[in-house]
MARKE-963154 format. One record per atom (N, C-alpha, C, O, CB): residue number from 1; residue in three letters; atom name; x negated, y, z negated. Coordinates in nm, 3 decimals, always signed. Atoms other than C-alpha are relative to their C-alpha. Glycine has a CB too. Layout:
<nodes>
{NUM,"ala","CA",{X,Y,Z}}
...
</nodes>
This chain:
<nodes>
{1,"unk","N",{+0.122,-0.063,+0.012}}
{1,"unk","CA",{-8.061,-0.107,-9.393}}
{1,"unk","C",{+0.074,+0.153,-0.015}}
{1,"unk","O",{+0.163,+0.212,+0.047}}
{1,"unk","CB",{-0.116,-0.031,+0.136}}
{2,"unk","N",{-0.046,-0.157,+0.037}}
{2,"unk","CA",{-8.043,+0.239,-9.583}}
{2,"unk","C",{-0.137,+0.058,+0.103}}
{2,"unk","O",{-0.229,-0.013,+0.145}}
{2,"unk","CB",{-0.006,+0.056,-0.217}}
{3,"unk","N",{+0.097,-0.068,-0.067}}
{3,"unk","CA",{-8.260,+0.497,-9.391}}
{3,"unk","C",{+0.018,+0.135,-0.102}}
{3,"unk","O",{+0.131,+0.157,-0.145}}
{3,"unk","CB",{+0.029,+0.015,+0.176}}
{4,"unk","N",{+0.033,-0.120,+0.098}}
{4,"unk","CA",{-8.374,+0.832,-9.624}}
{4,"unk","C",{-0.017,+0.093,+0.128}}
{4,"unk","O",{-0.071,+0.051,+0.230}}
{4,"unk","CB",{-0.153,-0.017,-0.118}}
{5,"unk","N",{+0.018,-0.098,-0.096}}
{5,"unk","CA",{-8.356,+1.155,-9.412}}
{5,"unk","C",{-0.047,+0.115,-0.101}}
{5,"unk","O",{+0.012,+0.133,-0.207}}
{5,"unk","CB",{+0.137,+0.031,+0.094}}
{6,"unk","N",{+0.028,-0.093,+0.024}}
{6,"unk","CA",{-8.570,+1.457,-9.488}}
{6,"unk","C",{+0.051,+0.131,+0.026}}
{6,"unk","O",{+0.004,+0.188,+0.124}}
{6,"unk","CB",{-0.076,-0.016,+0.022}}
{7,"unk","N",{-0.044,-0.093,-0.035}}
{7,"unk","CA",{-8.386,+1.741,-9.495}}
{7,"unk","C",{-0.077,+0.161,+0.028}}
{7,"unk","O",{-0.022,+0.267,+0.056}}
{7,"unk","CB",{+0.085,-0.011,-0.078}}
{8,"unk","N",{+0.050,-0.116,-0.043}}
{8,"unk","CA",{-8.658,+1.987,-9.446}}
{8,"unk","C",{-0.030,-0.013,+0.145}}
{8,"unk","O",{-0.048,-0.113,+0.215}}
{8,"unk","CB",{-0.113,+0.040,-0.078}}
{9,"unk","N",{+0.028,-0.021,-0.183}}
{9,"unk","CA",{-8.718,+2.139,-9.090}}
{9,"unk","C",{-0.148,+0.021,-0.028}}
{9,"unk","O",{-0.197,+0.038,-0.140}}
{9,"unk","CB",{+0.089,+0.164,+0.105}}
{10,"unk","N",{+0.138,-0.065,-0.058}}
{10,"unk","CA",{-9.060,+2.221,-8.962}}
{10,"unk","C",{+0.018,+0.150,+0.000}}
{10,"unk","O",{+0.116,+0.208,+0.047}}
{10,"unk","CB",{-0.038,-0.049,+0.160}}
{11,"unk","N",{-0.011,-0.092,+0.018}}
{11,"unk","CA",{-9.158,+2.531,-9.051}}
{11,"unk","C",{-0.086,+0.088,+0.141}}
{11,"unk","O",{-0.201,+0.072,+0.181}}
{11,"unk","CB",{-0.031,+0.005,-0.138}}
{12,"unk","N",{+0.058,-0.055,-0.141}}
{12,"unk","CA",{-9.167,+2.792,-8.708}}
{12,"unk","C",{-0.090,+0.080,-0.017}}
{12,"unk","O",{-0.165,+0.096,+0.080}}
{12,"unk","CB",{+0.088,+0.069,+0.088}}
{13,"unk","N",{+0.083,-0.074,-0.005}}
{13,"unk","CA",{-9.368,+3.024,-8.842}}
{13,"unk","C",{-0.136,+0.001,-0.034}}
{13,"unk","O",{-0.162,-0.088,-0.115}}
{13,"unk","CB",{+0.041,+0.062,-0.037}}
{14,"unk","N",{+0.172,+0.047,+0.043}}
{14,"unk","CA",{-9.752,+3.032,-8.893}}
{14,"unk","C",{-0.003,+0.054,-0.177}}
{14,"unk","O",{+0.024,+0.170,-0.208}}
{14,"unk","CB",{-0.159,+0.119,+0.125}}
{15,"unk","N",{+0.025,-0.021,+0.130}}
{15,"unk","CA",{-9.802,+3.042,-9.261}}
{15,"unk","C",{-0.132,+0.088,-0.039}}
{15,"unk","O",{-0.245,+0.041,-0.024}}
{15,"unk","CB",{-0.004,-0.129,-0.056}}
{16,"unk","N",{+0.108,-0.089,+0.034}}
{16,"unk","CA",{-10.019,+3.341,-9.382}}
{16,"unk","C",{-0.031,-0.004,-0.157}}
{16,"unk","O",{+0.062,+0.010,-0.237}}
{16,"unk","CB",{+0.037,+0.147,+0.047}}
{17,"unk","N",{+0.005,+0.027,+0.130}}
{17,"unk","CA",{-10.201,+3.289,-9.717}}
{17,"unk","C",{+0.024,+0.140,-0.055}}
{17,"unk","O",{+0.016,+0.235,+0.023}}
{17,"unk","CB",{-0.130,-0.072,-0.044}}
{18,"unk","N",{-0.019,-0.142,+0.110}}
{18,"unk","CA",{-10.127,+3.590,-10.023}}
{18,"unk","C",{-0.145,+0.047,+0.003}}
{18,"unk","O",{-0.219,-0.044,-0.034}}
{18,"unk","CB",{+0.057,-0.038,-0.188}}
{19,"unk","N",{+0.150,-0.007,+0.048}}
{19,"unk","CA",{-10.468,+3.724,-10.046}}
{19,"unk","C",{-0.060,+0.149,-0.061}}
{19,"unk","O",{-0.174,+0.191,-0.079}}
{19,"unk","CB",{-0.094,-0.041,+0.134}}
{20,"unk","N",{-0.017,-0.143,+0.042}}
{20,"unk","CA",{-10.365,+4.079,-10.174}}
{20,"unk","C",{-0.042,-0.030,-0.185}}
{20,"unk","O",{-0.005,-0.131,-0.246}}
{20,"unk","CB",{+0.193,+0.070,+0.045}}
{21,"unk","N",{+0.046,-0.014,+0.160}}
{21,"unk","CA",{-10.499,+4.125,-10.553}}
{21,"unk","C",{-0.083,+0.078,-0.046}}
{21,"unk","O",{-0.144,+0.150,+0.033}}
{21,"unk","CB",{-0.050,-0.098,-0.051}}
{22,"unk","N",{+0.022,-0.116,+0.068}}
{22,"unk","CA",{-10.631,+4.328,-10.813}}
{22,"unk","C",{-0.110,-0.062,-0.135}}
{22,"unk","O",{-0.067,-0.140,-0.219}}
{22,"unk","CB",{+0.161,+0.073,-0.049}}
{23,"unk","N",{+0.045,+0.014,+0.127}}
{23,"unk","CA",{-10.884,+4.286,-11.075}}
{23,"unk","C",{+0.001,+0.048,-0.105}}
{23,"unk","O",{-0.066,+0.148,-0.130}}
{23,"unk","CB",{-0.071,-0.006,-0.002}}
{24,"unk","N",{-0.020,-0.067,+0.170}}
{24,"unk","CA",{-10.760,+4.320,-11.471}}
{24,"unk","C",{-0.096,-0.039,-0.096}}
{24,"unk","O",{-0.106,-0.152,-0.142}}
{24,"unk","CB",{+0.139,-0.049,-0.078}}
{25,"unk","N",{+0.095,+0.008,+0.092}}
{25,"unk","CA",{-11.024,+4.370,-11.687}}
{25,"unk","C",{+0.028,+0.001,-0.158}}
{25,"unk","O",{-0.042,-0.029,-0.254}}
{25,"unk","CB",{-0.076,+0.097,+0.031}}
{26,"unk","N",{-0.072,-0.014,+0.129}}
{26,"unk","CA",{-10.777,+4.437,-11.958}}
{26,"unk","C",{-0.033,+0.164,-0.089}}
{26,"unk","O",{+0.009,+0.194,-0.201}}
{26,"unk","CB",{-0.057,-0.143,-0.098}}
{27,"unk","N",{+0.066,-0.136,+0.054}}
{27,"unk","CA",{-10.946,+4.805,-12.026}}
{27,"unk","C",{+0.131,+0.085,+0.030}}
{27,"unk","O",{+0.207,+0.056,+0.122}}
{27,"unk","CB",{-0.158,+0.061,+0.090}}
{28,"unk","N",{-0.084,-0.103,-0.046}}
{28,"unk","CA",{-10.710,+5.112,-12.046}}
{28,"unk","C",{-0.007,+0.076,+0.126}}
{28,"unk","O",{+0.084,+0.146,+0.171}}
{28,"unk","CB",{-0.004,+0.081,-0.084}}
{29,"unk","N",{-0.012,-0.041,-0.138}}
{29,"unk","CA",{-10.844,+5.205,-11.719}}
{29,"unk","C",{+0.080,-0.057,+0.106}}
{29,"unk","O",{+0.116,+0.006,+0.205}}
{29,"unk","CB",{-0.107,-0.003,+0.043}}
{30,"unk","N",{-0.063,+0.042,-0.104}}
{30,"unk","CA",{-10.676,+4.992,-11.532}}
{30,"unk","C",{+0.166,-0.017,-0.037}}
{30,"unk","O",{+0.223,-0.088,-0.120}}
{30,"unk","CB",{-0.074,-0.129,+0.045}}
{31,"unk","N",{-0.189,-0.039,-0.028}}
{31,"unk","CA",{-10.287,+5.081,-11.472}}
{31,"unk","C",{+0.062,-0.073,+0.062}}
{31,"unk","O",{+0.025,-0.079,+0.180}}
{31,"unk","CB",{+0.048,+0.120,+0.078}}
{32,"unk","N",{-0.066,+0.095,-0.079}}
{32,"unk","CA",{-10.057,+4.835,-11.363}}
{32,"unk","C",{+0.138,+0.067,-0.012}}
{32,"unk","O",{+0.188,+0.072,-0.124}}
{32,"unk","CB",{-0.014,-0.159,-0.050}}
{33,"unk","N",{-0.133,-0.028,-0.005}}
{33,"unk","CA",{-9.710,+4.989,-11.250}}
{33,"unk","C",{+0.096,-0.125,-0.007}}
{33,"unk","O",{+0.077,-0.237,+0.040}}
{33,"unk","CB",{+0.021,+0.076,+0.120}}
{34,"unk","N",{-0.107,+0.130,-0.007}}
{34,"unk","CA",{-9.381,+4.791,-11.331}}
{34,"unk","C",{+0.122,+0.089,+0.129}}
{34,"unk","O",{+0.166,+0.198,+0.092}}
{34,"unk","CB",{+0.095,-0.046,-0.214}}
{35,"unk","N",{-0.085,-0.040,-0.103}}
{35,"unk","CA",{-9.143,+4.883,-10.998}}
{35,"unk","C",{+0.134,-0.091,-0.041}}
{35,"unk","O",{+0.150,-0.213,-0.042}}
{35,"unk","CB",{-0.068,-0.030,+0.157}}
{36,"unk","N",{-0.150,+0.050,+0.047}}
{36,"unk","CA",{-8.778,+4.843,-11.117}}
{36,"unk","C",{+0.005,+0.044,+0.122}}
{36,"unk","O",{-0.079,+0.115,+0.177}}
{36,"unk","CB",{+0.107,+0.056,-0.133}}
{37,"unk","N",{-0.036,-0.030,-0.134}}
{37,"unk","CA",{-8.552,+4.838,-10.781}}
{37,"unk","C",{+0.160,+0.070,-0.009}}
{37,"unk","O",{+0.227,+0.100,+0.090}}
{37,"unk","CB",{-0.010,-0.147,+0.093}}
{38,"unk","N",{-0.133,-0.048,+0.030}}
{38,"unk","CA",{-8.217,+4.973,-10.963}}
{38,"unk","C",{+0.133,-0.100,-0.045}}
{38,"unk","O",{+0.235,-0.067,-0.106}}
{38,"unk","CB",{+0.033,+0.070,+0.122}}
{39,"unk","N",{-0.111,+0.036,+0.032}}
{39,"unk","CA",{-8.021,+4.677,-10.977}}
{39,"unk","C",{+0.029,-0.055,-0.166}}
{39,"unk","O",{-0.070,-0.108,-0.216}}
{39,"unk","CB",{+0.022,-0.092,+0.102}}
{40,"unk","N",{+0.000,+0.042,+0.088}}
{40,"unk","CA",{-7.892,+4.586,-11.303}}
{40,"unk","C",{-0.073,-0.100,-0.091}}
{40,"unk","O",{-0.089,-0.218,-0.062}}
{40,"unk","CB",{+0.068,-0.007,+0.016}}
{41,"unk","N",{+0.118,+0.101,+0.064}}
{41,"unk","CA",{-8.129,+4.451,-11.580}}
{41,"unk","C",{-0.136,-0.012,+0.053}}
{41,"unk","O",{-0.221,-0.084,+0.001}}
{41,"unk","CB",{+0.042,-0.138,+0.006}}
{42,"unk","N",{+0.130,+0.014,-0.046}}
{42,"unk","CA",{-8.416,+4.509,-11.363}}
{42,"unk","C",{-0.086,+0.071,-0.108}}
{42,"unk","O",{-0.168,-0.002,-0.164}}
{42,"unk","CB",{-0.017,+0.059,+0.145}}
{43,"unk","N",{+0.104,-0.056,+0.089}}
{43,"unk","CA",{-8.602,+4.760,-11.598}}
{43,"unk","C",{-0.003,-0.053,-0.140}}
{43,"unk","O",{-0.092,-0.024,-0.220}}
{43,"unk","CB",{+0.017,+0.144,-0.009}}
{44,"unk","N",{+0.041,+0.110,+0.170}}
{44,"unk","CA",{-8.528,+4.504,-11.939}}
{44,"unk","C",{-0.094,-0.097,+0.102}}
{44,"unk","O",{-0.216,-0.087,+0.089}}
{44,"unk","CB",{+0.189,-0.127,-0.114}}
{45,"unk","N",{+0.077,+0.096,-0.045}}
{45,"unk","CA",{-8.657,+4.237,-11.711}}
{45,"unk","C",{-0.132,+0.072,-0.029}}
{45,"unk","O",{-0.191,+0.058,-0.136}}
{45,"unk","CB",{+0.030,-0.046,+0.147}}
{46,"unk","N",{+0.157,-0.057,+0.007}}
{46,"unk","CA",{-8.979,+4.424,-11.673}}
{46,"unk","C",{-0.070,+0.077,-0.098}}
{46,"unk","O",{-0.192,+0.097,-0.102}}
{46,"unk","CB",{-0.022,+0.078,+0.096}}
{47,"unk","N",{+0.044,-0.004,+0.089}}
{47,"unk","CA",{-8.981,+4.556,-11.958}}
{47,"unk","C",{-0.110,-0.097,-0.067}}
{47,"unk","O",{-0.230,-0.080,-0.086}}
{47,"unk","CB",{+0.086,+0.016,-0.043}}
{48,"unk","N",{+0.030,+0.164,-0.016}}
{48,"unk","CA",{-9.018,+4.163,-12.043}}
{48,"unk","C",{-0.110,-0.061,+0.054}}
{48,"unk","O",{-0.181,-0.144,-0.003}}
{48,"unk","CB",{+0.088,-0.059,+0.075}}
{49,"unk","N",{+0.121,+0.030,-0.073}}
{49,"unk","CA",{-9.264,+4.117,-11.797}}
{49,"unk","C",{-0.125,+0.092,-0.060}}
{49,"unk","O",{-0.237,+0.048,-0.086}}
{49,"unk","CB",{+0.026,+0.028,+0.160}}
{50,"unk","N",{+0.117,-0.057,+0.058}}
{50,"unk","CA",{-9.460,+4.404,-11.932}}
{50,"unk","C",{-0.045,-0.011,-0.165}}
{50,"unk","O",{-0.140,+0.054,-0.208}}
{50,"unk","CB",{+0.015,+0.134,+0.034}}
{51,"unk","N",{+0.038,+0.045,+0.081}}
{51,"unk","CA",{-9.467,+4.266,-12.257}}
{51,"unk","C",{-0.090,-0.127,-0.022}}
{51,"unk","O",{-0.189,-0.134,-0.095}}
{51,"unk","CB",{+0.082,+0.004,-0.037}}
{52,"unk","N",{+0.084,+0.115,-0.065}}
{52,"unk","CA",{-9.594,+3.937,-12.146}}
{52,"unk","C",{-0.155,+0.022,+0.040}}
{52,"unk","O",{-0.253,-0.035,-0.008}}
{52,"unk","CB",{+0.071,-0.038,+0.131}}
{53,"unk","N",{+0.114,-0.037,-0.017}}
{53,"unk","CA",{-9.857,+4.121,-11.962}}
{53,"unk","C",{-0.115,+0.063,-0.102}}
{53,"unk","O",{-0.237,+0.075,-0.104}}
{53,"unk","CB",{+0.026,+0.065,+0.081}}
{54,"unk","N",{+0.101,-0.114,+0.134}}
{54,"unk","CA",{-9.983,+4.324,-12.262}}
{54,"unk","C",{-0.047,-0.085,-0.095}}
{54,"unk","O",{-0.153,-0.055,-0.151}}
{54,"unk","CB",{+0.100,+0.129,-0.107}}
{55,"unk","N",{+0.019,+0.112,+0.094}}
{55,"unk","CA",{-9.976,+4.001,-12.488}}
{55,"unk","C",{-0.159,-0.084,+0.086}}
{55,"unk","O",{-0.233,-0.155,+0.019}}
{55,"unk","CB",{+0.176,-0.115,-0.005}}
{56,"unk","N",{+0.051,+0.104,-0.055}}
{56,"unk","CA",{-10.214,+3.842,-12.180}}
{56,"unk","C",{-0.118,+0.106,-0.009}}
{56,"unk","O",{-0.232,+0.067,-0.034}}
{56,"unk","CB",{+0.064,-0.075,+0.140}}
{57,"unk","N",{+0.137,-0.093,-0.026}}
{57,"unk","CA",{-10.448,+4.144,-12.147}}
{57,"unk","C",{+0.063,+0.150,-0.128}}
{57,"unk","O",{+0.139,+0.246,-0.116}}
{57,"unk","CB",{-0.020,+0.064,+0.237}}
{58,"unk","N",{-0.031,-0.151,+0.081}}
{58,"unk","CA",{-10.436,+4.392,-12.463}}
{58,"unk","C",{-0.051,+0.111,+0.062}}
{58,"unk","O",{-0.117,+0.103,+0.165}}
{58,"unk","CB",{-0.061,+0.014,-0.144}}
{59,"unk","N",{+0.074,-0.157,-0.055}}
{59,"unk","CA",{-10.543,+4.729,-12.384}}
{59,"unk","C",{+0.002,+0.043,+0.099}}
{59,"unk","O",{-0.075,+0.135,+0.126}}
{59,"unk","CB",{-0.118,+0.022,-0.001}}
{60,"unk","N",{-0.024,-0.044,-0.148}}
{60,"unk","CA",{-10.421,+4.763,-12.039}}
{60,"unk","C",{+0.134,+0.108,+0.002}}
{60,"unk","O",{+0.232,+0.125,-0.070}}
{60,"unk","CB",{+0.034,-0.148,+0.103}}
{61,"unk","N",{-0.154,-0.115,+0.018}}
{61,"unk","CA",{-10.187,+5.048,-11.931}}
{61,"unk","C",{+0.139,-0.040,+0.112}}
{61,"unk","O",{+0.145,-0.062,+0.232}}
{61,"unk","CB",{-0.058,+0.201,+0.058}}
{62,"unk","N",{-0.102,+0.021,-0.050}}
{62,"unk","CA",{-9.878,+4.991,-11.844}}
{62,"unk","C",{+0.098,+0.123,+0.060}}
{62,"unk","O",{+0.135,+0.202,-0.026}}
{62,"unk","CB",{+0.048,-0.070,-0.089}}
{63,"unk","N",{-0.087,-0.095,-0.040}}
{63,"unk","CA",{-9.655,+5.230,-11.630}}
{63,"unk","C",{+0.134,-0.028,+0.085}}
{63,"unk","O",{+0.136,-0.069,+0.201}}
{63,"unk","CB",{-0.075,+0.080,+0.066}}
{64,"unk","N",{-0.068,+0.047,-0.077}}
{64,"unk","CA",{-9.318,+5.192,-11.563}}
{64,"unk","C",{+0.081,+0.116,+0.117}}
{64,"unk","O",{+0.088,+0.237,+0.099}}
{64,"unk","CB",{+0.080,-0.079,-0.087}}
{65,"unk","N",{-0.073,-0.118,-0.085}}
{65,"unk","CA",{-9.111,+5.352,-11.246}}
{65,"unk","C",{+0.158,-0.079,+0.051}}
{65,"unk","O",{+0.185,-0.198,+0.034}}
{65,"unk","CB",{-0.118,+0.053,+0.165}}
{66,"unk","N",{-0.151,+0.054,-0.041}}
{66,"unk","CA",{-8.742,+5.287,-11.112}}
{66,"unk","C",{+0.025,+0.053,+0.158}}
{66,"unk","O",{+0.031,+0.168,+0.201}}
{66,"unk","CB",{+0.135,+0.073,-0.117}}
{67,"unk","N",{-0.072,-0.087,-0.189}}
{67,"unk","CA",{-8.638,+5.353,-10.726}}
{67,"unk","C",{+0.168,+0.061,-0.030}}
{67,"unk","O",{+0.221,+0.166,+0.005}}
{67,"unk","CB",{+0.034,-0.182,+0.183}}
{68,"unk","N",{-0.136,-0.076,+0.070}}
{68,"unk","CA",{-8.280,+5.370,-10.909}}
{68,"unk","C",{+0.117,-0.062,+0.113}}
{68,"unk","O",{+0.235,-0.067,+0.080}}
{68,"unk","CB",{-0.011,+0.213,+0.001}}
{69,"unk","N",{-0.148,+0.064,-0.116}}
{69,"unk","CA",{-8.053,+5.206,-10.570}}
{69,"unk","C",{-0.096,-0.066,+0.051}}
{69,"unk","O",{-0.196,-0.020,+0.107}}
{69,"unk","CB",{+0.110,+0.109,+0.131}}
{70,"unk","N",{+0.057,+0.094,-0.026}}
{70,"unk","CA",{-8.165,+4.875,-10.520}}
{70,"unk","C",{+0.035,-0.025,+0.177}}
{70,"unk","O",{-0.012,-0.117,+0.244}}
{70,"unk","CB",{+0.042,-0.104,-0.108}}
{71,"unk","N",{+0.021,+0.024,-0.148}}
{71,"unk","CA",{-8.046,+4.947,-10.140}}
{71,"unk","C",{-0.016,+0.072,+0.097}}
{71,"unk","O",{+0.062,+0.092,+0.191}}
{71,"unk","CB",{+0.073,-0.050,+0.043}}
{72,"unk","N",{+0.080,-0.090,-0.043}}
{72,"unk","CA",{-8.294,+5.172,-10.027}}
{72,"unk","C",{-0.161,-0.067,-0.022}}
{72,"unk","O",{-0.196,-0.141,-0.114}}
{72,"unk","CB",{+0.036,+0.137,-0.080}}
{73,"unk","N",{+0.123,-0.037,+0.012}}
{73,"unk","CA",{-8.643,+5.179,-9.973}}
{73,"unk","C",{-0.045,+0.056,-0.089}}
{73,"unk","O",{+0.019,+0.154,-0.126}}
{73,"unk","CB",{-0.030,+0.052,+0.071}}
{74,"unk","N",{+0.070,-0.094,+0.123}}
{74,"unk","CA",{-8.870,+5.299,-10.250}}
{74,"unk","C",{-0.040,+0.128,+0.082}}
{74,"unk","O",{-0.122,+0.110,+0.172}}
{74,"unk","CB",{-0.155,-0.080,-0.085}}
{75,"unk","N",{+0.028,-0.142,-0.016}}
{75,"unk","CA",{-8.892,+5.695,-10.172}}
{75,"unk","C",{-0.186,+0.017,+0.056}}
{75,"unk","O",{-0.266,-0.045,-0.014}}
{75,"unk","CB",{+0.041,+0.079,-0.172}}
{76,"unk","N",{+0.124,-0.037,-0.021}}
{76,"unk","CA",{-9.241,+5.803,-10.014}}
{76,"unk","C",{-0.061,+0.055,-0.106}}
{76,"unk","O",{-0.168,+0.015,-0.151}}
{76,"unk","CB",{-0.008,+0.075,+0.098}}
{77,"unk","N",{+0.047,-0.052,+0.123}}
{77,"unk","CA",{-9.268,+6.027,-10.299}}
{77,"unk","C",{-0.014,-0.074,-0.106}}
{77,"unk","O",{-0.105,-0.032,-0.178}}
{77,"unk","CB",{+0.065,+0.089,-0.038}}
{78,"unk","N",{+0.051,+0.050,+0.074}}
{78,"unk","CA",{-9.253,+5.759,-10.539}}
{78,"unk","C",{-0.094,-0.125,+0.047}}
{78,"unk","O",{-0.138,-0.202,-0.039}}
{78,"unk","CB",{+0.088,-0.014,-0.077}}
{79,"unk","N",{+0.106,+0.091,-0.024}}
{79,"unk","CA",{-9.472,+5.529,-10.369}}
{79,"unk","C",{-0.144,+0.051,+0.043}}
{79,"unk","O",{-0.234,-0.016,+0.093}}
{79,"unk","CB",{+0.048,-0.085,+0.098}}
{80,"unk","N",{+0.092,-0.092,-0.012}}
{80,"unk","CA",{-9.709,+5.825,-10.349}}
{80,"unk","C",{-0.053,+0.005,-0.148}}
{80,"unk","O",{-0.175,-0.003,-0.161}}
{80,"unk","CB",{+0.057,+0.134,+0.061}}
{81,"unk","N",{+0.015,+0.014,+0.166}}
{81,"unk","CA",{-9.712,+5.826,-10.757}}
{81,"unk","C",{-0.055,-0.113,-0.026}}
{81,"unk","O",{-0.154,-0.130,-0.097}}
{81,"unk","CB",{+0.128,+0.003,-0.085}}
{82,"unk","N",{+0.067,+0.144,+0.033}}
{82,"unk","CA",{-9.764,+5.476,-10.753}}
{82,"unk","C",{-0.157,+0.011,+0.020}}
{82,"unk","O",{-0.234,+0.045,-0.070}}
{82,"unk","CB",{+0.062,-0.126,+0.107}}
{83,"unk","N",{+0.101,+0.019,-0.081}}
{83,"unk","CA",{-10.049,+5.441,-10.553}}
{83,"unk","C",{-0.104,+0.139,-0.065}}
{83,"unk","O",{-0.225,+0.122,-0.056}}
{83,"unk","CB",{+0.056,+0.002,+0.174}}
{84,"unk","N",{+0.096,-0.103,+0.046}}
{84,"unk","CA",{-10.216,+5.766,-10.704}}
{84,"unk","C",{-0.003,-0.023,-0.192}}
{84,"unk","O",{-0.072,+0.047,-0.267}}
{84,"unk","CB",{+0.068,+0.176,+0.063}}
{85,"unk","N",{+0.017,+0.027,+0.132}}
{85,"unk","CA",{-10.162,+5.627,-11.065}}
{85,"unk","C",{-0.050,-0.126,-0.022}}
{85,"unk","O",{-0.146,-0.122,-0.100}}
{85,"unk","CB",{+0.111,+0.018,-0.068}}
{86,"unk","N",{+0.054,+0.132,-0.017}}
{86,"unk","CA",{-10.237,+5.249,-11.029}}
{86,"unk","C",{-0.052,-0.068,+0.060}}
{86,"unk","O",{-0.048,-0.039,+0.180}}
{86,"unk","CB",{+0.036,-0.052,-0.005}}
{87,"unk","N",{+0.088,+0.095,-0.099}}
{87,"unk","CA",{-10.446,+4.975,-10.902}}
{87,"unk","C",{+0.069,-0.119,+0.009}}
{87,"unk","O",{-0.001,-0.214,+0.044}}
{87,"unk","CB",{-0.150,-0.034,-0.049}}
{88,"unk","N",{-0.053,+0.099,-0.038}}
{88,"unk","CA",{-10.154,+4.723,-10.883}}
{88,"unk","C",{+0.129,+0.038,-0.046}}
{88,"unk","O",{+0.149,+0.109,-0.144}}
{88,"unk","CB",{-0.059,-0.119,-0.038}}
{89,"unk","N",{-0.148,-0.008,+0.044}}
{89,"unk","CA",{-9.799,+4.724,-10.908}}
{89,"unk","C",{+0.076,-0.127,-0.002}}
{89,"unk","O",{+0.028,-0.212,+0.072}}
{89,"unk","CB",{+0.077,+0.092,+0.089}}
{90,"unk","N",{-0.014,+0.126,+0.051}}
{90,"unk","CA",{-9.584,+4.429,-11.038}}
{90,"unk","C",{+0.186,+0.086,+0.012}}
{90,"unk","O",{+0.228,+0.168,-0.070}}
{90,"unk","CB",{-0.110,-0.061,-0.179}}
{91,"unk","N",{-0.077,-0.016,-0.056}}
{91,"unk","CA",{-9.222,+4.469,-10.818}}
{91,"unk","C",{+0.127,-0.096,-0.035}}
{91,"unk","O",{+0.130,-0.199,+0.032}}
{91,"unk","CB",{-0.052,+0.003,+0.106}}
{92,"unk","N",{-0.118,+0.075,+0.008}}
{92,"unk","CA",{-8.889,+4.313,-10.942}}
{92,"unk","C",{+0.140,+0.049,+0.010}}
{92,"unk","O",{+0.161,+0.167,+0.038}}
{92,"unk","CB",{-0.006,-0.055,-0.103}}
{93,"unk","N",{-0.145,-0.073,-0.007}}
{93,"unk","CA",{-8.486,+4.335,-10.950}}
{93,"unk","C",{+0.030,-0.103,-0.108}}
{93,"unk","O",{-0.030,-0.199,-0.155}}
{93,"unk","CB",{+0.108,+0.005,+0.161}}
{94,"unk","N",{-0.081,+0.067,+0.101}}
{94,"unk","CA",{-8.256,+4.225,-11.178}}
{94,"unk","C",{+0.181,-0.022,+0.041}}
{94,"unk","O",{+0.236,+0.047,+0.127}}
{94,"unk","CB",{-0.024,+0.100,-0.140}}
{95,"unk","N",{-0.111,+0.034,-0.029}}
{95,"unk","CA",{-7.906,+4.082,-11.174}}
{95,"unk","C",{+0.075,-0.026,-0.112}}
{95,"unk","O",{+0.192,-0.062,-0.102}}
{95,"unk","CB",{-0.005,-0.091,+0.079}}
</nodes>
């Protein structure tokens, strides 16, 4: 007899749904930040993401940011700038 085992472990942490979102109406008043973290190609990757967003929501305002160093958390000054300029942000990294 063959016995098949499921390698998935039980989840040890209670799952919490991700409820953060932003309403995007596609107007120029809606600014979304694109935050690259400094890994190679993170800027290029987010440029592609921005182009995809612009195709789906023409007229939306996109603003690029780069923390420049993948080994540190985003500086408070940068976070404040993003928070002051944008209603949401897409953060990503590249390799």
